[in-house]
N, C-alpha and C positions, 0 to 999 in steps of 0.2 A: 094523483100521480104527477110527479114533476118531470117535465120534459124540456130539453134544450136542443134546438135544431139550428145548426150553423149552415150558412151558405155564403157564396161569394168568392170562394177560392178559385184558383186557376193558374195559368201560365202567363207570365208577363216578362218583358225585357227589363233589364236594370234601368233604373230611373223612372219606371212606370208606377202606376197606382192601382190599388184594389180597395174595395170596401167590403168588409165582412159583416154579416148580420147574424144575430143569434136571437131567435124567437123563443120565448120562455112561456110555458104553460104550467099551471099548478101552483105558482108562487108569484107574488108581486115583486118585480125587480127593484122597485123603489125602497123596499124594506129589507133588502139583502145586499151583501157585497157581491158584485158581479166582476168577473175578471176574464181576461184572455191570457191563455198560456200557449206556448208552442214547444214542439219537440222535433228536433232535427234528427236525421238518421244517426244512430250511435251515440246520441247525446241524451242528457236528462231533460225532463220537461222543465221549462223555465217560465216564470211570470213575465208577461209583456206589459200589461196594464191592468189596473183595477179601479173601479169606481165604488165609493162607499155609499151607504144609504143617504148620508147627508149631502152627497154630491161631489165631494172632493175626489180627485183622480191622481193616481200615482203611476209613473211610467218607469220602466227599466232604463238604465242609462243608454243602452244600445239602440233604443227606438225614440228617445226623447227628441222632440223637434221634428220628427218625421211622421209619427203615428199619432192619431187622435181618437180617443175613446169617447163615446157618447151614449146616451140612452133616451128612449122615447117611452115614457111611463104609460102613455095611452095605448101604444101598440105592444107594450111589455116586451120591448126589443132593445138589445144593446148592439152597438156598431163599433167597428174598428176601421177607421180610415187610414190607409197605409200609403204614404207618398214616398217618393225617392227610394224606391225599393232597391235592395242590394242582393246579390247572390246569397249572402249569409242569412238573409231573411227566409230562405227556403226551409220549410218545415210544415208539419201538420199543426194547424191552429185549433185550439180547443176553447170552448166557452165553459165557464165555471160559475156556479152559484154557491155561495156559502151563507148559511143562516146563523142563528144564535147558538145552536147546539152543534156538537161535533158531528152528529149524524146528518146534519143538514149540509151535505156536500155532494153536489150533483154536477155531472159532466155531460157535454154534448158528444156527438160521435166524431167530431173533428172535420176539418176541411183542409185540403192540400193547397199550399201556396208554393209555387215554383218560380224562382226568379232566374232568368238566363242572363249570362254575361254578354 
């Protein structure tokens, strides 16, 4: 059974930082594409960052230079370090695992990030 459990969300003032964690069980993160998505109220879910099995990382333009995604293959955990947070970053952040097959698509329960101005 594949499980993704996020943590680290919270309330922070603009300009502050948070680090999100996503602990994965049931699959090795090093062999799958891991991603962070977010969904603001009334908006569609959007990709924030993704790390490929080979280690390359892609970021959305809106977070480039402020957010850093990383992974710890020993702990089977991915992270999202978020710096210089802005009110527009307020959203529920979701961890996602995608494998080789279309059915290999798993989501965590989400963690709320709220940035006050």
